Backbone as CSV, one residue per row, in Angstrom:
resi,resn,N_x,N_y,N_z,CA_x,CA_y,CA_z,C_x,C_y,C_z
1,MET,-110.798,306.537,-19.966,-110.014,305.497,-20.622,-108.554,305.929,-20.640
2,LEU,-107.689,305.010,-20.278,-106.260,305.295,-20.290,-105.703,305.141,-21.694
3,ASN,-104.757,305.954,-22.034,-104.051,305.826,-23.303,-102.842,304.935,-23.106
4,PRO,-102.354,304.292,-24.185,-101.124,303.511,-24.051,-100.015,304.373,-23.473
5,TYR,-99.229,303.770,-22.635,-98.108,304.429,-21.958,-98.588,305.519,-21.010
6,SER,-99.661,305.234,-20.328,-100.201,306.161,-19.339,-99.374,306.110,-18.068
7,ARG,-99.316,307.232,-17.401,-98.714,307.320,-16.079,-99.792,307.815,-15.136
8,ILE,-99.951,307.117,-14.040,-100.985,307.462,-13.080,-100.312,307.679,-11.733
9,CYS,-100.592,308.772,-11.093,-100.148,308.998,-9.723,-101.383,308.957,-8.843
10,ILE,-101.321,308.156,-7.802,-102.455,308.001,-6.907,-102.026,308.489,-5.532
11,ILE,-102.794,309.381,-4.968,-102.481,309.940,-3.660,-103.654,309.659,-2.729
12,ILE,-103.351,309.149,-1.536,-104.377,308.969,-0.512,-104.329,310.203,0.379
13,LYS,-105.481,310.801,0.606,-105.528,311.976,1.480,-106.590,311.776,2.557
14,VAL,-106.354,312.395,3.707,-107.303,312.393,4.809,-107.833,313.813,4.944
15,LYS,-109.126,313.941,5.055,-109.753,315.261,5.201,-109.323,316.207,4.096
16,TRP,-109.178,315.721,2.894,-108.865,316.415,1.650,-107.582,317.222,1.640
17,TYR,-106.834,317.282,2.710,-105.655,318.146,2.705,-104.362,317.478,3.138
18,GLN,-104.413,316.372,3.804,-103.190,315.769,4.320,-102.880,314.481,3.568
19,GLN,-101.709,314.426,2.942,-101.316,313.234,2.197,-100.954,312.116,3.157
20,VAL,-101.524,310.941,2.892,-101.302,309.764,3.715,-100.470,308.731,2.966
21,GLY,-100.630,308.670,1.640,-99.893,307.693,0.844,-99.769,308.141,-0.590
22,PHE,-98.933,307.404,-1.328,-98.668,307.749,-2.726,-98.265,306.486,-3.469
23,ALA,-98.626,306.405,-4.736,-98.147,305.331,-5.614,-98.103,305.863,-7.035
24,ARG,-97.186,305.328,-7.814,-97.075,305.690,-9.224,-97.251,304.418,-10.037
25,VAL,-98.116,304.478,-11.053,-98.391,303.344,-11.929,-98.064,303.776,-13.354
26,ILE,-97.230,302.998,-14.031,-96.865,303.272,-15.421,-97.308,302.061,-16.231
27,THR,-98.109,302.285,-17.288,-98.690,301.151,-18.002,-98.839,301.428,-19.493
28,ASP,-98.841,300.360,-20.271,-99.203,300.468,-21.688,-100.630,299.954,-21.905
29,CYS,-101.315,299.608,-20.824,-102.717,299.168,-20.813,-102.951,297.815,-21.477
30,ALA,-101.923,297.082,-21.801,-102.092,295.775,-22.430,-101.069,294.770,-21.909
31,ASN,-99.796,295.044,-22.128,-98.749,294.102,-21.754,-98.244,294.264,-20.331
32,SER,-97.806,295.458,-19.981,-97.079,295.640,-18.728,-97.552,296.849,-17.938
33,THR,-97.509,296.673,-16.639,-97.753,297.767,-15.705,-96.662,297.721,-14.658
34,LEU,-96.078,298.863,-14.381,-95.027,298.998,-13.381,-95.591,299.790,-12.211
35,LEU,-95.581,299.184,-11.041,-96.021,299.843,-9.816,-94.781,300.332,-9.090
36,LYS,-94.705,301.640,-8.856,-93.502,302.227,-8.262,-93.868,303.155,-7.112
37,ASP,-92.918,303.306,-6.232,-92.948,304.353,-5.210,-94.174,304.312,-4.308
38,LEU,-94.708,303.135,-4.055,-95.858,303.048,-3.161,-95.385,303.224,-1.724
39,PHE,-95.978,304.170,-1.024,-95.633,304.343,0.383,-96.811,304.919,1.156
40,ILE,-96.774,304.680,2.449,-97.723,305.253,3.394,-96.898,306.099,4.362
41,VAL,-97.358,307.309,4.636,-96.655,308.223,5.535,-96.612,307.619,6.942
42,GLU,-95.483,307.775,7.615,-95.196,307.126,8.897,-96.350,307.144,9.912
43,PRO,-96.971,308.256,10.226,-98.017,308.215,11.263,-99.210,307.323,10.915
44,TYR,-99.373,306.978,9.640,-100.527,306.194,9.203,-100.186,304.732,8.924
45,ARG,-98.944,304.360,9.118,-98.555,302.956,8.919,-99.156,302.103,10.023
46,GLY,-99.330,300.818,9.728,-99.898,299.904,10.712,-101.417,299.940,10.766
47,GLN,-102.040,300.622,9.828,-103.500,300.710,9.796,-104.075,299.982,8.578
48,ARG,-103.287,299.126,7.978,-103.675,298.323,6.810,-103.950,299.158,5.564
49,LEU,-103.462,300.381,5.538,-103.663,301.226,4.362,-102.868,300.717,3.166
50,ARG,-101.672,300.204,3.398,-100.863,299.704,2.280,-101.564,298.522,1.619
51,LYS,-102.133,297.640,2.415,-102.872,296.492,1.872,-104.065,296.980,1.043
52,TRP,-104.820,297.921,1.589,-105.963,298.477,0.867,-105.518,299.152,-0.428
53,PHE,-104.417,299.896,-0.359,-103.896,300.643,-1.501,-103.491,299.695,-2.630
54,VAL,-102.771,298.633,-2.304,-102.347,297.648,-3.309,-103.570,297.005,-3.948
55,GLN,-104.527,296.597,-3.147,-105.738,295.970,-3.682,-106.497,296.939,-4.585
56,TYR,-106.613,298.179,-4.176,-107.298,299.201,-4.972,-106.648,299.358,-6.347
57,ILE,-105.331,299.405,-6.368,-104.603,299.573,-7.631,-104.751,298.336,-8.516
58,LEU,-104.529,297.152,-7.948,-104.592,295.921,-8.741,-105.997,295.634,-9.266
59,GLU,-107.020,296.140,-8.592,-108.395,295.890,-9.021,-108.983,297.028,-9.851
60,ALA,-108.203,298.045,-10.158,-108.707,299.169,-10.959,-109.230,298.650,-12.294
61,ALA,-110.432,299.054,-12.644,-111.080,298.559,-13.867,-110.231,298.802,-15.109
62,GLU,-109.553,299.939,-15.163,-108.749,300.285,-16.343,-107.534,299.386,-16.517
63,LEU,-107.175,298.650,-15.470,-105.958,297.842,-15.522,-106.230,296.342,-15.535
64,GLN,-107.469,295.927,-15.688,-107.806,294.508,-15.624,-107.322,293.697,-16.813
65,ASP,-107.060,294.316,-17.936,-106.589,293.577,-19.105,-105.072,293.517,-19.212
66,VAL,-104.374,294.123,-18.277,-102.910,294.111,-18.310,-102.410,292.710,-17.992
67,GLN,-101.490,292.228,-18.808,-100.990,290.868,-18.640,-99.916,290.763,-17.561
68,ARG,-99.031,291.734,-17.446,-97.853,291.599,-16.583,-97.704,292.823,-15.682
69,TRP,-97.619,292.570,-14.389,-97.361,293.617,-13.400,-95.939,293.450,-12.883
70,LEU,-95.215,294.540,-12.745,-93.856,294.521,-12.204,-93.754,295.515,-11.054
71,LEU,-92.928,295.179,-10.076,-92.624,296.115,-8.998,-91.345,295.685,-8.314
72,GLY,-90.742,296.609,-7.638,-89.565,296.324,-6.823,-89.910,296.604,-5.370
73,THR,-89.461,295.750,-4.469,-89.738,295.952,-3.048,-88.556,295.477,-2.219
74,LYS,-88.321,296.148,-1.129,-87.268,295.736,-0.202,-87.832,294.899,0.936
75,ASP,-89.058,295.220,1.356,-89.549,294.624,2.592,-91.005,294.166,2.574
76,ALA,-91.672,294.230,1.439,-93.106,293.915,1.423,-93.438,292.710,0.550
77,ASN,-92.498,291.796,0.393,-92.732,290.623,-0.446,-93.977,289.850,-0.018
78,GLY,-94.156,289.667,1.269,-95.311,288.925,1.774,-96.630,289.573,1.384
79,LEU,-96.690,290.881,1.463,-97.901,291.604,1.074,-98.219,291.373,-0.390
80,TYR,-97.235,291.544,-1.249,-97.483,291.425,-2.687,-97.759,289.984,-3.108
81,ARG,-97.209,289.013,-2.402,-97.504,287.606,-2.714,-98.990,287.303,-2.524
82,ARG,-99.628,287.965,-1.583,-101.071,287.767,-1.357,-101.887,288.099,-2.597
83,TYR,-101.322,288.931,-3.457,-102.022,289.369,-4.664,-101.475,288.716,-5.922
84,GLY,-100.755,287.614,-5.759,-100.320,286.829,-6.906,-98.983,287.210,-7.505
85,LEU,-98.255,288.148,-6.906,-96.936,288.505,-7.426,-95.905,287.497,-6.940
86,LYS,-94.931,287.224,-7.773,-93.869,286.267,-7.451,-92.526,286.892,-7.781
87,ASN,-91.484,286.406,-7.116,-90.140,286.903,-7.402,-89.724,286.523,-8.810
88,LEU,-89.104,287.471,-9.524,-88.635,287.217,-10.889,-87.482,286.230,-10.910
89,THR,-86.559,286.409,-10.002,-85.370,285.556,-9.909,-85.159,285.262,-8.438
90,GLU,-83.968,284.887,-8.099,-83.657,284.676,-6.694,-83.552,285.998,-5.945
91,SER,-83.540,287.088,-6.678,-83.518,288.406,-6.050,-84.805,288.606,-5.267
92,GLU,-84.701,289.115,-4.082,-85.877,289.382,-3.264,-86.494,290.737,-3.586
93,LYS,-85.894,291.504,-4.499,-86.371,292.863,-4.735,-87.359,292.990,-5.881
94,MET,-87.208,292.223,-6.947,-88.102,292.359,-8.101,-89.160,291.266,-8.073
95,MET,-90.405,291.657,-8.310,-91.521,290.720,-8.318,-92.365,290.981,-9.552
96,MET,-93.162,289.974,-9.953,-93.990,290.103,-11.142,-95.268,289.301,-10.939
97,ARG,-96.366,289.760,-11.542,-97.620,289.002,-11.576,-98.046,288.918,-13.030
98,ILE,-98.334,287.712,-13.514,-98.793,287.526,-14.886,-100.280,287.223,-14.847
99,HIS,-101.037,287.979,-15.617,-102.491,287.850,-15.702,-102.802,287.396,-17.126
100,LEU,-102.881,286.100,-17.342,-103.027,285.558,-18.691,-104.330,285.958,-19.361
101,ASN,-105.350,286.276,-18.598,-106.622,286.683,-19.199,-106.521,288.020,-19.910
102,GLY,-105.422,288.734,-19.726,-105.246,290.025,-20.369,-105.284,289.947,-21.880
103,TYR,-104.994,288.770,-22.446,-105.008,288.624,-23.899,-106.256,287.925,-24.407
104,GLU,-107.109,287.468,-23.512,-108.319,286.771,-23.938,-109.451,287.766,-24.135
105,ASN,-110.204,287.602,-25.185,-111.358,288.486,-25.432,-112.638,287.690,-25.394
């Protein structure tokens, strides 16, 4: 069980020793979750790992009650839109997903 204001670092590894990707998740487990620094190492790009990684994070059981997801992106808006994130403003860099069921019991 995550505590309020948890920080989670997720690392993808191949053959237990080589890092392939990384993401940082900061959450209060109720209102907001910030997804930061998600990347896939260059030799492993183009293998749909980023798509899998985003889906894995957004579907994590511990984060299903979170109402609001935030992230910043320079070039992956299309990917994140597939998972319900939308631009906060006219800025193409900040995106948000609101999960209204997070407050329903």
